[in-house]
GURO-742762 format. One line per 4 residues: number of its first residue (from 1); their letters; for each residue x, y, z of C-alpha. Coordinates in nm, 3 decimals. Layout:
! residues N
NUM = A = X/Y/Z | ...
END
This chain:
! residues 317
1 = MRIA = 3.921/-22.854/27.320 | 3.600/-22.793/27.501 | 3.534/-22.420/27.495 | 3.319/-22.164/27.676
5 = FLGT = 3.284/-21.866/27.457 | 3.212/-21.535/27.623 | 3.120/-21.253/27.389 | 2.854/-20.994/27.314
9 = GDFG = 2.943/-20.766/27.023 | 3.022/-20.859/26.668 | 3.407/-20.842/26.720 | 3.398/-21.193/26.839
13 = APAL = 3.182/-21.338/26.572 | 3.470/-21.452/26.330 | 3.650/-21.622/26.608 | 3.351/-21.810/26.714
17 = RALV = 3.305/-21.932/26.371 | 3.677/-22.029/26.332 | 3.683/-22.215/26.648 | 3.388/-22.429/26.537
21 = AAGH = 3.534/-22.478/26.173 | 3.866/-22.584/26.345 | 3.693/-22.870/26.523 | 3.683/-22.745/26.873
25 = TVVT = 3.358/-22.797/27.081 | 3.200/-22.492/27.188 | 2.986/-22.611/27.478 | 2.837/-22.272/27.567
29 = AISQ = 2.826/-21.930/27.449 | 2.758/-21.653/27.717 | 2.659/-21.290/27.632 | 2.506/-20.994/27.781
33 = PDRP = 2.125/-20.963/27.748 | 1.951/-20.864/27.424 | 1.881/-20.489/27.411 | 1.623/-20.267/27.241
37 = AGRG = 1.777/-20.121/26.918 | 1.661/-19.916/26.599 | 1.378/-19.654/26.584 | 1.133/-19.897/26.700
41 = RQLR = 1.334/-20.000/26.995 | 1.261/-20.369/26.931 | 1.450/-20.619/27.134 | 1.744/-20.735/26.914
45 = PTFI = 1.959/-21.038/26.986 | 2.335/-20.980/27.057 | 2.559/-21.077/26.763 | 2.690/-21.371/26.977
49 = HALA = 2.334/-21.487/27.061 | 2.231/-21.490/26.701 | 2.542/-21.661/26.580 | 2.523/-21.931/26.858
53 = DGLG = 2.173/-22.011/26.774 | 2.267/-22.039/26.414 | 2.563/-22.277/26.520 | 2.348/-22.478/26.735
57 = VRHI = 2.549/-22.376/27.034 | 2.387/-22.354/27.382 | 2.356/-21.985/27.468 | 2.328/-21.805/27.812
61 = QTED = 2.251/-21.441/27.873 | 2.356/-21.261/28.189 | 2.380/-20.904/28.329 | 2.657/-21.053/28.563
65 = VNAL = 2.850/-21.349/28.458 | 2.999/-21.383/28.810 | 2.658/-21.439/28.945 | 2.611/-21.765/28.760
69 = NPAD = 2.691/-22.102/28.894 | 3.026/-22.165/28.720 | 2.992/-22.549/28.684 | 2.649/-22.517/28.532
73 = ALGG = 2.730/-22.225/28.293 | 3.059/-22.349/28.168 | 2.928/-22.706/28.079 | 3.260/-22.881/28.145
77 = AEIG = 3.455/-22.648/27.930 | 3.839/-22.665/27.953 | 3.909/-22.306/27.854 | 3.727/-21.975/27.806
81 = VVAA = 3.757/-21.768/27.501 | 3.652/-21.399/27.555 | 3.598/-21.142/27.280 | 3.411/-20.808/27.331
85 = FGQK = 3.216/-20.960/27.631 | 3.176/-20.627/27.816 | 3.197/-20.774/28.170 | 3.503/-20.833/28.399
89 = IGNA = 3.531/-21.205/28.464 | 3.595/-21.299/28.830 | 3.807/-21.572/28.978 | 3.514/-21.811/29.028
93 = ILDT = 3.480/-21.847/28.648 | 3.862/-21.847/28.588 | 3.934/-22.110/28.852 | 3.657/-22.349/28.722
97 = LPLG = 3.823/-22.362/28.392 | 4.128/-22.602/28.386 | 4.310/-22.367/28.144 | 4.151/-22.043/28.242
101 = CVNI = 4.048/-21.781/27.993 | 4.213/-21.619/27.695 | 4.103/-21.291/27.557 | 4.106/-21.159/27.194
105 = HGSL = 4.200/-20.776/27.223 | 4.195/-20.527/26.940 | 4.561/-20.379/26.985 | 4.920/-20.485/27.017
109 = LPKY = 4.944/-20.521/27.382 | 5.061/-20.367/27.620 | 4.959/-20.070/27.411 | 4.601/-19.972/27.444
113 = RGAA = 4.464/-20.148/27.756 | 4.109/-20.060/27.789 | 3.774/-20.038/27.643 | 3.847/-19.844/27.320
117 = PVQW = 4.176/-19.964/27.175 | 4.056/-19.948/26.810 | 3.944/-19.584/26.825 | 4.240/-19.460/27.002
121 = AIIN = 4.486/-19.610/26.763 | 4.329/-19.408/26.478 | 4.278/-19.087/26.699 | 4.640/-19.089/26.818
125 = GDEV = 4.772/-19.123/26.462 | 4.912/-19.472/26.479 | 5.021/-19.622/26.145 | 5.028/-19.984/26.267
129 = TGVT = 4.804/-20.171/26.516 | 4.688/-20.534/26.555 | 4.527/-20.797/26.772 | 4.651/-20.976/27.069
133 = VFQL = 4.543/-21.317/27.244 | 4.642/-21.301/27.610 | 4.577/-21.500/27.928 | 4.310/-21.339/28.158
137 = DEDW = 4.423/-21.258/28.514 | 4.307/-21.037/28.777 | 4.459/-20.715/28.610 | 4.296/-20.544/28.329
141 = DAGP = 4.437/-20.654/27.985 | 4.773/-20.730/28.153 | 4.798/-21.120/28.132 | 5.079/-21.301/27.947
145 = VWGR = 5.055/-21.292/27.558 | 4.992/-21.611/27.348 | 5.008/-21.431/27.012 | 4.987/-21.107/26.822
149 = RELR = 4.932/-21.012/26.467 | 4.950/-20.670/26.326 | 4.827/-20.460/26.020 | 4.859/-20.112/25.892
153 = IAET = 4.586/-19.852/25.933 | 4.490/-19.695/25.599 | 4.476/-19.328/25.541 | 4.103/-19.270/25.561
157 = ETAS = 4.016/-19.583/25.751 | 3.742/-19.542/26.011 | 3.720/-19.715/26.355 | 3.429/-19.913/26.231
161 = ELHD = 3.634/-20.058/25.927 | 3.932/-20.120/26.135 | 3.734/-20.308/26.393 | 3.598/-20.539/26.125
165 = RLAQ = 3.942/-20.604/25.994 | 4.080/-20.674/26.336 | 3.792/-20.908/26.421 | 3.879/-21.110/26.104
169 = LGAP = 4.263/-21.111/26.206 | 4.174/-21.248/26.550 | 3.981/-21.545/26.410 | 4.286/-21.747/26.288
173 = LIVE = 4.499/-21.606/26.581 | 4.275/-21.754/26.839 | 4.294/-22.102/26.674 | 4.666/-22.063/26.654
177 = ALGA = 4.681/-21.955/27.023 | 4.488/-22.263/27.127 | 4.739/-22.486/26.954 | 5.016/-22.321/27.144
181 = ILCA = 4.835/-22.358/27.473 | 4.791/-22.728/27.418 | 5.179/-22.754/27.342 | 5.358/-22.867/27.656
185 = DAEP = 5.664/-22.660/27.569 | 5.495/-22.329/27.480 | 5.502/-22.036/27.733 | 5.329/-21.711/27.694
189 = ETQD = 5.507/-21.380/27.680 | 5.497/-21.155/27.989 | 5.373/-20.805/27.903 | 5.621/-20.519/27.981
193 = DSQA = 5.406/-20.293/28.199 | 5.644/-20.010/28.146 | 5.523/-19.994/27.791 | 5.151/-19.995/27.862
197 = THAP = 4.929/-19.723/27.740 | 4.541/-19.690/27.804 | 4.251/-19.667/27.574 | 3.963/-19.537/27.812
201 = KLSR = 3.585/-19.568/27.692 | 3.480/-19.281/27.470 | 3.179/-19.079/27.563 | 2.973/-18.818/27.370
205 = RDSW = 3.198/-18.558/27.501 | 3.478/-18.701/27.285 | 3.269/-18.625/26.966 | 3.349/-18.253/27.013
209 = IDWS = 3.575/-18.148/26.722 | 3.824/-17.858/26.792 | 3.893/-17.709/26.455 | 4.182/-17.508/26.594
213 = ESAF = 4.387/-17.827/26.604 | 4.603/-17.940/26.311 | 4.428/-18.089/26.021 | 4.599/-18.430/26.099
217 = NVVR = 4.462/-18.437/26.446 | 4.111/-18.342/26.325 | 4.098/-18.595/26.053 | 4.222/-18.875/26.282
221 = RING = 3.948/-18.784/26.545 | 3.671/-18.771/26.287 | 3.778/-19.118/26.138 | 3.853/-19.273/26.484
225 = LWSR = 3.517/-19.176/26.605 | 3.303/-19.329/26.330 | 3.065/-19.510/26.394 | 3.062/-19.441/26.769
229 = PVAT = 3.034/-19.193/26.942 | 3.076/-18.998/26.606 | 3.231/-18.661/26.554 | 2.949/-18.406/26.544
233 = CMLP = 2.924/-18.043/26.442 | 2.651/-17.784/26.369 | 2.620/-17.629/26.032 | 2.440/-17.286/25.997
237 = TPGG = 2.128/-17.293/25.762 | 2.038/-17.005/25.526 | 1.733/-16.941/25.758 | 1.946/-16.860/26.046
241 = GNER = 1.928/-17.195/26.224 | 2.187/-17.469/26.286 | 2.179/-17.827/26.131 | 2.333/-18.108/26.316
245 = LQLA = 2.592/-18.273/26.103 | 2.779/-18.606/26.193 | 3.129/-18.641/26.022 | 3.219/-19.007/25.922
249 = RALV = 3.527/-18.989/25.721 | 3.780/-18.716/25.620 | 4.119/-18.662/25.453 | 4.412/-18.415/25.502
253 = TDTV = 4.455/-18.216/25.197 | 4.703/-17.961/25.330 | 4.924/-17.961/25.641 | 5.050/-17.599/25.648
257 = GEPT = 4.773/-17.360/25.551 | 4.696/-17.091/25.838 | 4.356/-16.964/25.921 | 4.279/-16.591/25.835
261 = AEFP = 4.016/-16.349/25.949 | 3.786/-16.462/25.645 | 3.855/-16.822/25.691 | 3.895/-16.898/26.065
265 = PGAF = 3.916/-17.272/26.189 | 3.607/-17.461/26.085 | 3.537/-17.238/25.787 | 3.467/-17.381/25.442
269 = LPDQ = 3.715/-17.250/25.171 | 3.637/-17.207/24.809 | 3.736/-17.546/24.722 | 3.507/-17.696/24.995
273 = TVQA = 3.780/-17.799/25.225 | 3.767/-17.690/25.588 | 4.027/-17.472/25.743 | 4.196/-17.617/26.056
277 = GRGR = 4.430/-17.455/26.294 | 4.705/-17.566/26.069 | 4.618/-17.728/25.724 | 4.293/-17.807/25.562
281 = VRLL = 4.053/-18.106/25.590 | 3.838/-18.248/25.308 | 3.520/-18.410/25.440 | 3.446/-18.726/25.244
285 = EVKP = 3.142/-18.872/25.414 | 2.877/-18.728/25.647 | 2.545/-18.793/25.798 | 2.282/-18.528/25.844
289 = AGGK = 2.048/-18.538/26.122 | 1.775/-18.802/26.044 | 1.940/-18.880/25.719 | 2.167/-19.151/25.580
293 = LMSF = 2.540/-19.173/25.539 | 2.631/-18.985/25.218 | 2.914/-18.844/25.030 | 2.994/-18.478/25.154
297 = EAFA = 2.995/-18.382/24.785 | 2.629/-18.469/24.756 | 2.545/-18.320/25.089 | 2.719/-17.987/24.996
301 = RGRQ = 2.517/-17.970/24.670 | 2.201/-18.021/24.832 | 2.265/-17.778/25.129 | 2.441/-17.522/24.894
305 = VQPT = 2.756/-17.509/25.120 | 2.937/-17.176/25.045 | 3.286/-17.051/25.141 | 3.303/-16.884/25.476
309 = MRLL = 3.022/-17.100/25.606 | 3.152/-17.245/25.933 | 3.111/-17.574/26.113 | 3.048/-17.492/26.479
313 = PLEE = 3.087/-17.718/26.792 | 2.787/-17.862/26.964 | 2.891/-17.691/27.277 | 3.201/-17.560/27.435
317 = P = 3.426/-17.828/27.608
END
């Protein structure tokens, strides 16, 4: 098939590679513009831009795909494949493609329609999630489904890790889905809108940790927010100040322990676990301000974390 690939982030990279490896002709790749990144704020190619260059695929960058001339941009493609593109695709593009567009989405639709399905699956404590290929229509993530694959979420898996596993899972699924689309007898499955849930975009406000919640809820939020927007707290320092601390990975070690006057929610206990509203949390990986990701054990040794020291929120919600 002749394919127009629309993607920006690294979620779509395995799919683009798989489509080329399967013998499809990717006639154009469209992504959002390159952005400054890193401490030096140097312009950095998007993942799809860099990959398209490496594969020898024509590449277009645009702030608004719907402002392009569809015939010129799509290069005679039969179908569009969309993955982490970051823009809503209008009818002019969809109508120009004989087979429309299909999208690779990081959840088992109709669950978690929206911008942050991977993060919310972990935050909400799901044990299973997956990836879906569906036909784009005028409604957000609501088109008919060509295929799904599922996987289990590991106990301490972060959203960053789950994102990468889902991206790999989506690569063979999109190749399989295109085969189904070419089959005259295949029909996509209509989504059950009554079962739909939403996964809104996360903001820095969502990085606030409420230690009065259960250990399970706290751990799922920490793991689900890494590596963006990142659960963040303040740790008091011996000099009377506070150090900003990002929490990357955590584990529930107890589900029933209650806070006390000596060890309120957010306080470190003698075994260096953190007291939650119910149960205790063991921090596994953290990132201090201006530092690198490291084990909490190493961080605690260097900062001489003591019992009753308390992790504080950045600000009140």
